[in-house]
N, C-alpha and C positions, 0 to 999 in steps of 0.2 A: 516402579517395581518390574522385575523381569517377567512376571506373569502377564503383564499388560503389553509386552512387546510382541509385535507381529513376527511370525516365524517364516523364514525364507529357507526352503530346502533346495539344495543344489546337488548336481552330480548324477541324478537318476535319469534313466532314459525317458521317463514320463514327466520330467520337470525341467524343461528348457527355460533359459532366462529370457526375459523380455526387457525392452527399454524401460518400461514402467517399473518393473521390479528392481532393476539396477539403480534407477534414479531414486526411488523411495528408500532403498537400503543405503545409498551413498549420502543422502542428506541427513545431517545430524539431528534435525528437528523431527525426523521420522524414525523412532526407535524400532529396530528389528533385532531378531535373534537368528543368527545364521546357524543352520544345521546341515550336515552332510548326509545325503541319502544312504541308508544302510547298505544298499547294493554296491555303491561306489566305495564306501568305507572299507568293505571287505577286500577290495582289490588293491588297497594301499599296501606298500611295502612295510612289513613289520620288523625289518632288520634294525638292530640297534644303531644309533648314530655313529658315523665313522670318525667323528671328531673334526672332520673338515667342515669349513664354513663356505657357503656359496653366497656371495653378496650381490643383491640386485638393487640398483639405485634408481629412484624415480626422478624425473626431471623437476628441478626446483621451481619451474614456472607454473606447475599444476596447482589448482585450487584444492582444498581438502576433499571436496566431493569427487573431483577428477582422480585424485590419488586413490581414494577408496574404491571407486569404480574400476580402476585399472587392476588393483589387487584382487578384487572379486572376480574379474574376468580371468586373471591368471589362475586362480584356484579352480574355477569352473572348468577351464579347458583341460587342466591336468587331471581332474576327476573324470572327465568324459573321454579322455584319450591322451596320447602322447602330444607333447607341445611342438614336436617337430625338431627337437634338438638332436635327436639321434642317440641319446644315451640316458639311461635311468628313468625312474619315475618317482613321484612324490612318496615319501615315507609318511606314515601316520603322524610322526613327530612334526614334520614340516607342515602338514595339513592342519594339525592342531595349532601350530604356531600362528599361521595366517588367520585361522578362525578366531583365535583370541584377539589378534590385532583388530580385526573387523568388529567383533562383538563389543570390545571395550573402547571402540572409537579412538584407538591410539593414533596420534598424529605423528607419522613417520614417513620419511622419504627414502629409507634404506631398509632392506629386508636381509637379515642374516639367517639363512636357512641351514638347518642341520641335514644336509643332503649332498650327495655326490653329483646331482644333476647339474648340467650346464646348459643354460638357455642362451642361444645366440643373441647378439645385440639386435639383429634385424627382427627376430621374433619378439623380443621384449618391446621393441619400438612399436611393432604391429599391435601387440596386446594393449599397450598404453593408448594407441590411437583408437582402438576399438572401444576402450572404456570411455574416452572423451566423446566419440561419435555416438555412443549409446545415450549419454546424457543429452547431447545436442539433438538427437532424434526425438527424444521425449519432450524436450523444451519447445522445439519448433511445433510439434504436433499439438502440444497443449495450447500454444498461442493460437493455432487455427480454430481450436474449439471455443475460445472465448473472444476472439477478435471481433466477430460479427456482432456480438451482444454489446461490447464496449462501443463499437462504431455506431450502433443503433442509439445509444445514449447521446453520442455527439450529434447525430442527425437531429434528434429531438431538440437538443440545446441550441443548435444552429438554426433551427426552423427551416431546414433545407428541403428543396423539392426532391422527394425520393420516389414518389409514385411513378412518374413518367420515366425517370432514369432507370430504376430497377426493372421496370417492365421490358425495357429494350434488351436486357440481358437474358430474358426468359423466352425469347423467340425460339421456336423449335425447328429452325431451318436446317439445311444440309451442313452448315458450318457451325452447328450448335455446340457450344462449350458447356459441358455438364457441370464443371466446377464453378464457373462463373454464374451459371443459372442457379446452382445450389446456394451460393452465397446470397444472390438476390432474393431467392425464395425464403431463406432464413431471416433475412432483414425484414422482408415484408410481413412475416409472421410476428416478429418482435414489435414492429411498428403498427400492427393492425389496430385500428381504433384511435390512432393518434389524431389530435386536432392541432398539432403544432407545425405541420408541414405548410409550406408556402410555395411561391414561384421562384424563390431564391435559388440560384445555381452556385454550387461550390465545386471547384475542380477536384478537391480531395474527397468529396462525397461521391462524385460521378465515377471516380476511379476505384472505389471500394470493391466492386465485384471483380475487376481485372486483377488488382493487387492481391486481394485475399484469395481469389480463385487460383491464381498462379502458385501461391504459397501452399494451398491445399494440395494441388496436383503434385508439386515437388515432394511434399511430406509423405504422400502415399507411396511413391516409388522408392524414396529413401528408407522408409520404414521396412519394406520388404528386404532390401539389400542389407540393412543393418542387422536385422534379425538373423539372416543367414550367416553373416560374419561373426555374430556374437556366439552362435551355437555350433560353429564348425571348428575344425582343428587347423591351426595356422600352419603354413608351409615353412620349411626350414630356410627356404631361399628368401623369405620376406616378400615385400611388394604390396602388402595389404594397405599400408599407410598411404602410399601414393594413390592407390585406387580410391581410398576413402576421401582423400582431398579432392580428387576429380569428381567423385560423387556429390560431395557437399559444396563444391564451388558455386553452382547455381543458387543453392540455398543462401549462401552468404549475400549475394546481390539481391535476392528476393527479400531477405530480412532487412537489408538497408532500405529498399523501397517501402517496405511495410512500416519501418520505424519512422521514415521521413513523413509518410502520409499521416500516421498517427500524431506525430509531433505538430504538424501544420494544422490539423484540426483542433488540437488542444490550444495552440497559439492563437487561432482565430477566435476562440472562446474568451481569450484574455481581454479582448477589446471592450466587452460589455459585462464584465463580472460584477457581482455585488460586493466583493471584498477587494478594495484597491491594493492591499498589501500582497494579495495572492500572486501578482505578477512578479514581484521580487523573489518570493519563495520559489516560484516555478523556475525562474531564470537561474537561481542559485543551485537548484537540486535536480532538475530534470535534464538528462543527457540531451544535448542539442544536435543539430545537423552536422556541425563540425566534428563532434565526437564520433558520430556514425561514420563520417567520411574518413577520418583518421584511422578508425578501426579497419575499414575495408581496405584502405591503402596498405596498412601494416600486414593484413592477411595476404594481399597480392605479393608484397615484397618477400614475405616468408615462403610463399609457394614458389616464387621464382628462384629462391635460394635452395629449394628442395628440402626445406626444414618442415617436413610434413606434419609431424606431431604438433609443433608450435602453431602451424597454420590452422589445424583443427581447434586448438585451444583458443586462438584468436576469434574464430567463428563463435565459439561458446561464449566468449567475452561479449561479442557483438550481440548475441541473443539475450544476454543479461541486460544490456543497455536497452534493447527493444522492449523487453518485458517491463522494465521500469518506466519507459515512455508510455506503454499501454496502461499501466496503473495510474499514471498521471492523467492520461486522457480520461480514464474513468472517473477519477477524483474531480477533475475540473468540470466535467460534464454534469456530475451529480451536484456539485456546488452551484453551477449555473441554473440547474433546474429547481433545486430545493433551497436556494439561498435565503428566500424570505422566511421559510420555516425555521432555518437555522438561526437567523437573526432574532426571530420571535422567541424561540426556545432559550437562547442565550440571554435575552433581555429579562425573561422571567427569572432567570437565575441571578443575574447581576444587577437587578433593580433598574433596568432600562439604561445602563451606561454604555451599551455596545454601540460603536460607530460603524457605519457601513456606507456603501455607495447608494445609488438610487434604487428604489424598490419597485418591483413589478407586481401590482396588486391583482392582475388578471389571473383567473383560474387556469391552470395548465393541465390539459387532459392529454396524458401520454399514452403510448401504445400499451396493449395488454402485456406484452413481454417485458418492455422496459419498466412498466409499473412494478412488476415483481422484483426487478433489479433494485429499483429505488427503495422499495419497502425493505428489502434485505439490508441495504447499506444503512438505512435509518435505524433498523433494529440493532445492527452491530455498533452503531455510534451512540445509541441511546444512553449507555452508561456514562460515556465521557461528557455528553451534553448536559445531563441532569446532575452530575456530580459536581462538587465544588472545584472550581478552577482558580488556581492561585493568581493568575493574571487574566484580566478580562478584556485585553485588547484584541484587535482583529487577528494579528499574526498568531497569537496563541491558539485561538479557535481554529484557524485554518490548519495549523500544524496538527491539531488533534483530528481534524478531518482527513488530511492527506497522509499522516503517518500513523494513524491508529493501527495497532498490531492486528486487530481483527479484520482490517481491510484486506489482508492477504486472503481471507476466505472468499472474497468477492470472485476471484478467478474460478474457484471450484463451484461456487453457486451458479455462476454464469454458464459454466460447462454443463451443469445439470439441466439448466433451462434449455440450452441449445440441443443437448442430447435427447431431451424429451419432446422436441418439436414434432416428431412423428405422431406422438399421441395427441398433441394439441393442434396439429397442422390443419389449416383451413382446407376444405376439399377443393380440388381443382379439376378442370376438364382434361381428358387425355390429349396428348400431342396431336396436332392436326385436326382438332375440333374446336368449336367455339359456341358460346351461348348467344342466342338472338333474343333480345328482349326490348321492351319499350320502343324507342325510335327505330331500332334495327328491325324489330318484328313488323312494325308499321311499314317500313320501307320494303321489306320482303313481300308482304301481302299486296302492297301497291304494285310492285314489279310483277309479281305472279299474276295479278289480275290483268295487267296490261298485256302480258304474254298470252294468257288464255283468251282474251278478247280477239287478238290477232288470229290465233289458231281457229277460233270459232268462226271468224269472218271468212275463213277459207273452207268452211264446211266440215271441220274435224269434229268427231265425237269423243267424249271423255272416256278414258280407260284408266284403271288402277290395277296393278299387278302386285303380288306379294313382294316384300322386301328381301326375301331369300327364295332360292330355287333349288330343285334337285341338282346335285353337283354335275350329273351327266348332261343337264340342260346347258350349263355354262361352259363346260370344258371343251377344248379344241375349237373355240370360237374367237379367241383373242390373241392367238400367237404368243409372242414373248411377254405380252402384258398379263398373261395368265398367272404369273407369279405374284401379281398384285392383288389377287382375290383373297377374301377372308373365308376360310373354310371353318365350318362348325363341327363339333363332335357328333358322333352317331346319335341321332334322335329317333329312338324307337324303330331302328332298322333302316333309317333313311340317312344318306349322306347329303348334307345341305351346304350351300354356299351363299353368302350375302351377294346380292346382285351388284355387278360391276358397272352396268349401265342400264338404260331402259330399252335399248334396241333389241337385244336378245330376248328379253321377256315379251316384247311386242311380237317378235317373230314366233315365239313359242305359242302365244295366244292365238295368232292367226292360223297357225298349222293345226293346233289342237281343236279349233272350232270349224275347220274346213272353210275358212273365208278366202275370198279372192280379192275383189275390189273393196278396200276398206281404208278410210282416212280417219286417223285417230290422233289424239294428243294425250299426253300423260305428264303430270307433275309429281315427282317423287324423289325420295332420298336414295342415294347410291353410296357405296363404301369401297374405298380403294386403299390397299396397304402400301401407300406411296410415301416418298420422303416428303414430310410436310414443310411448308413455308408459310409466309404471311398470306399468299394468294393461292397456295396449293393445299387444300384440306383433304383429310382422309374420309370425311363424311360430308356430303353436300347435296343440296337440292338441284335437280336438273329438270328442264322442261323440254319434252320431245314432241316433234311433229313428224308423222310418218304416213306415207302413202304406199299401199300395196296393190298389186294387180295392174300396174301401169308401167310399161317398159319405155314409154316415150320420153324424149328430151323435154317435152312440155311439163311433165311431172317434175323433172329435175329443176326446171326454171321456177316452178311454183314454190318448191321448197326453199330455193335460194331467195326468192322474193319474200317469202315469209320471214326469213332471217333478217333481211334488210329492213322490213317494216318493224319488226320487234326492236332492233337496235336503234332505229330512228325514234320510235315512240317512247322508249325509256331514256332518251336524251343522251345517247353516247355518240358524239359527233366524229371523233378522231379515230375511226376504225377502218380496216380494210379487210376484204375477204380474199384470202389466198386460194387459188383454184388450180386443180390438176386433174388428171384422169388416170385411174389405176392401170388401164391397158396401155396408156402412153408410157407410164413408168415401167411397166413390164417390158414393153418394146424397147425402151431406152436401155434397160439392163441387158436385154438379149443382144442389142447392138454392141454393147460394151464387152460382151463375152461372159456374162454371168450364167452359170448352169441353171436349168429350170428348177431343180430341187432347192436352190438357194435364193430364189427370187423373194420369197416372203421374209426370210431372215435378213436379207440385205435391205429390204424396204424398212424393216424395223430400225436398222442402223441409220438409214437416211432420215428417218423421222425424228432423230435426235439433233438434227442440225440446227434447230431453233434454240437449243440449250448448250451445244458443244461446238467447238471449231471443227473444220473438216479434217485437220491434222489428227485430232483425237479419234474421229470416226474412221479415218483412213487406217489408223493403227488397229482399231477393233476389227475392221473388215479383213485386214491382212493376217493379223496374229491369231484372232479368235475364230474367224469365219472362213479362213483359208483361201481368200482371193489373191491372185498375183498382183504385183505392184502396177503393172501396165493396165490391167482391167480397172483398178481403183482410180488411176489417173484419168482414164476415159470418163468414168463416172463423175469425177470431180469437174471435168470440163463442161458437163451438162447441168449438174445441179446448181451451178452458179447463174443459170439463165432464169431471169424473172423480169417482169415489167408489164407494159401495156398489153392487155390480152390480144387485141387485134394485130398489133405490130409483131409480137412474138409468134403468134400463130402463123402469120404470113411468112416469117423467117423460117419456121420449121417446115413450111410447105413449099419452100423454094425448089425449083427444078433440080433434081439430082440429090435431094435430101435423103439421108439414110432412113429417116422416119417414114417416108412414103414407100420405101421398099419393104418395110416390116408390116405384116398384116395387122398385128395388134395395135401398133402405133398409128397406122393409117386410119383404122376404124375409130380410134379415140379422137384424132384430129377432126374427123367429120362430125362427131358428137359435139366437140367443143365449139366448132365453127357455128353450128346451129344454136347452141346455148348462148354464145356471145352475141349472136344476132338478136335473140330475144331480149337479152339484157341491154343491148344498145338501144333498141326500139323503145324500151320502157325506161330509158334514162337511168339505168342502174349500173352501167358498165364502168363508170368512174370509181365505183366502190371496190372493183375487182382487180386483183393482180394475178397474172398467170405466172405460176411459180413451179419450176420443175423439181425443186427440192421437197415439195410437199408430198408426204407419203401416207399419212394417217396409218400408223402401224398396225391397226386392228386387221386381222386376217379376213374378215367377212366382206370387205369392200371389193366391188367388182368394176365400177365405172367411174363417173364423175365423183371427185372428192373435193372438199372445201373446208376452210377453217377461218373463223373471224378472229382477228387479233387487233390490239391497240397499236396505233402508229407512233404516238409520242407520249411523253410524260414519264413518271416514275415507274410505270408498269408496262413500258413499251415492249411490243413483241409477245405480250402475254395472251394466250388463247382464251377466248370467252365463249366460243361456240364452235361446233364442227359437225360434219356429217358427210353424206354421200350415198351412192347407190350400192345396195347389197342384194343383188338378184338371186344369189344362191343360198342365202341364210335360212329362209323359211323352208326350203326343200331339204335342208340338212336334218329336219326332224322327221324324215321318212314319208313326207307327203308329196303331192305334186309340186312342180316348179311354180313359184309365185314371185314375180319381180317386185322389188320394193326400193324406196328411196326415202331418206329422212334427215332430220337435223336435231342435234341435242344442244341445248343452251344452258350454260352453267350459271344458274341463278345466284347462288351464294358467291361465286367468284366475281360476277358482275357487281354485286353489292359491295364486296370487299374492295374492289378496284375503284368504284365510284367514290368511296369514302376518302381515297387518296388523291383524287383529281381536284385541282384548284377550283374548278367551277362548281364543285359540289361541297367544298369544305365548309362554307358558311350557310348552307341550306338548312332551314329550320324544319324539322320533321317532328310532328307531335307524336308522343308515345301513346296518347289516349285520344279518343274521338269525343270525349265529354264536351257537351255544349253549354251545360248549365251546372253551376255549383250552388246548391242550397246551403246558405251560411246561417246557422243559428247561433247567436251570441248568448252564451250561458251554458247550461248543462242539460237542457231538455231534449234528449235524444228521440223521445216519442214524437215530438212535434216535427223534428227533422225527417223522421221516417214517413210521417203522414204527408208532408209536403213533397218529398222526393218521389213518393209513390204516385202522387197525382201527375207528376211529370212522366214517370214510366208508363202510366196508363195511357198517356197521350203519345206514346212511342218516341218521347224525347230522350236524348242521351244525357243523363243527369247523374250527379253524385252529391254527397252532402258532407258537411263538416260541422262539428259542435265544439266550440271553444269560447272562452271568455275574452280572449285576446283578438281584437279586430285585425291587427296586423297579420296574425297567423292566417286568417281567411284570405286576405289579399295575396299573401306570399304563396299559398297553395294555388290560387287562381293564376298567378303569374308564372309559377314554376311549370305548370302543365298547360299554360296558355289557354285557359278556359275563358271564352269571351263573355259569357253572361253569368251574373251573380244575382241570386235571390236572397237578400239580406233581411233577417228577422231578429231584431233586438227587443228589449223590454218596451221601448217606445212603440214599435210596430205591433207587438202583442196586445198592448193596452188599447190600441186603436183598431185592431182587427185588420191590419194591412201588411203588405210586404213591400220592400224597396227593390226594384229591378234596375240593375246597372250594367252598363257596358262601356268601359273607359275608352276603348278604341273608337267606338261609334259615338262617343259623347252622349250616351243615353243614361238618364237617371229619372225613374218614375215610380211613384207610390200608387199601388193598386190594391183593391180589396182582396183579402187573403183567399176567400172562398172561390173566386174565379180568376186567380192570377195566371193560371195556365193558358187560358184563352188569350189574355192580353199579352202574355209572353210570346205565344206563337205569332200573334200579329206583329209584335215588335221585331221578331227574328225575320219574318217575311219581308217587312219593310226595309230592314237593314240590308238584306240580300239584294233586293231590287236596286238599292242605292249603289 
């Protein structure tokens, strides 16, 4: 009935067309009623027909929906403005003629218009191309909205390793691809809770984020351009068709890749399907790789011949092949996952006559999202499964699964699921942060304890400062790094900023309390609005050791010695400490001809040399910071100098050296000579590299500067600690001058790096310190609480479990590596005893329940002594 048809209004200024509205109107299965906006209708020519006929012919290769889309675009553009023909405008008679053709779904390739208007061939070609492009835009966008959900079904059916693969694409580093990450995230949501994944690797599963992400990215850019062409007025000169082919060419190849990937996943599922005849049906009806390649070759040939409208049509044909392959992937995946239930249901109908392949009786626990998909498909197929089927053989059943008319609704349902992911999305941490729990938390506590013990060994006192400071406290302390600070909104009249490091808060505390000689350590979290990566976090724990009130090189030596002790005791062998002096760096820049007012900003540029090449830094210093090329070349000749501290120091002090003629550089060389002497005597010099490129970009450094980095491995060159002398920082708070030196150690960065080092890969770290598991066989929780409380009273680290399954008790003990078990079953209860066991120590002993704790302590002590 006409009243049930959706209404599409065109021609009004507030009713632009979209790819979706054109697609829905052009598909015969979607009944619409086309109406012209009253404001546009009033502008149509009311002159009586002239008797002349103007004939427009549609290309005969168009599909019915492409023809309807082209006619709709023609009418819309004439209603919104001139077509670019340069003569006349639509009469109400012609507009009515076209409206009738569209509303009655008349199949025609020729329009005989009662009008004097003449549309150029180029403009008519452009309009036809826009019509096809609009359908193609909608089809491709629709594929991206359902592709991930169908791929998730395949991943379940293939039992592929998805966790480790998809996590790789969610890294938030500098080269972060948002579309790939979004695909990986959607797949993880759909597969959340699945028990079907394994260690199996499939190339076509691993590529899903890349292929689907690329298609998403293209569809976004194409959608914007298509919408503009759809609602703009074409030019009389034409040229739009060629532009559209250029725009859609990358999409053609992306669709080919997408279709091949989908086909190969479906084909892989053919090997172990429950219905042997499915292979023949699949081979006969699913477009194969050859068909995709033929289509893409035909498109390329048409494009080369400049047959642009046909080229776009061929991409639309290709998209139809891909859509069909995607439907087959969904069908085959569903059958692979639900084959047993289909067999059972069909046997109930046919009296057990159904033949099938081997059956998998194991319960399949699919992901939360894929479960919704499976239930939907089952609901849609229920009528066909339970109704009388004339032929009960395998092929008839599979045809009803694969070709069920309601199966078309799958795409829309999956779209709804993916679109609603935001409502159901699992929470996640912000980029550049991570959760530390279980073994990670144990490792952090152990590392922090080791660091604090070293700090205390050197006489430092504990300090804790707020995680945020007044903004005025932190500003003008960090130079160009100030842009990385997190500023908070006005809080009751105070402008606040999250602390960037622990050094400035230490200096503020010393100044505020009028301290001079003060040695302190602090463990705390700092925040930096940095570009995150696997080892560069935006929020991380740092351990600082600082000495104030001591200007001597001996204090510098002690801070460096503290750093070496820390790194040695937390078992990081392959590190080096790069060392330089801020006054030496300033002297070097003065020798090169850098003006005094640019020293700090050039230091910031040099500080990037561990991440960027000198050519990149050179460009920055010349183009952004205004140095001449000759000065930059001189800087380049010095910053490459690095190596053995004593040898390089001797080289810089050679007779006639420019460094000896510069007061700042000469003073620095004397400081370094004394420091290197201390390090040599204490056998620490082999850990140090004298490096003239080390700048430590923070503005507050005044003397010796140093930085600990890894030498080899997957994170070589990565900084794990750094520090130096900051004699002027405390005085910046308006108090007297107080010299200071310190070091900051990146605790979370060290932990992240250690996880990636081969020597630490297989280290077992317990997530809990539980020593004893009280295991009560049965359901008596009160007895378990009574026994475990006896352990707690004796200051033992204990936990309990109550279960009738003995294997569950041992599984828990093994999972958390709990050495001692106190087992109490009905046998023990009847005799008033408990069984104490330790598999690793080969201990198994029955003791009286009332004093088992004393015996347990004795056994633990004896085992420790052994």
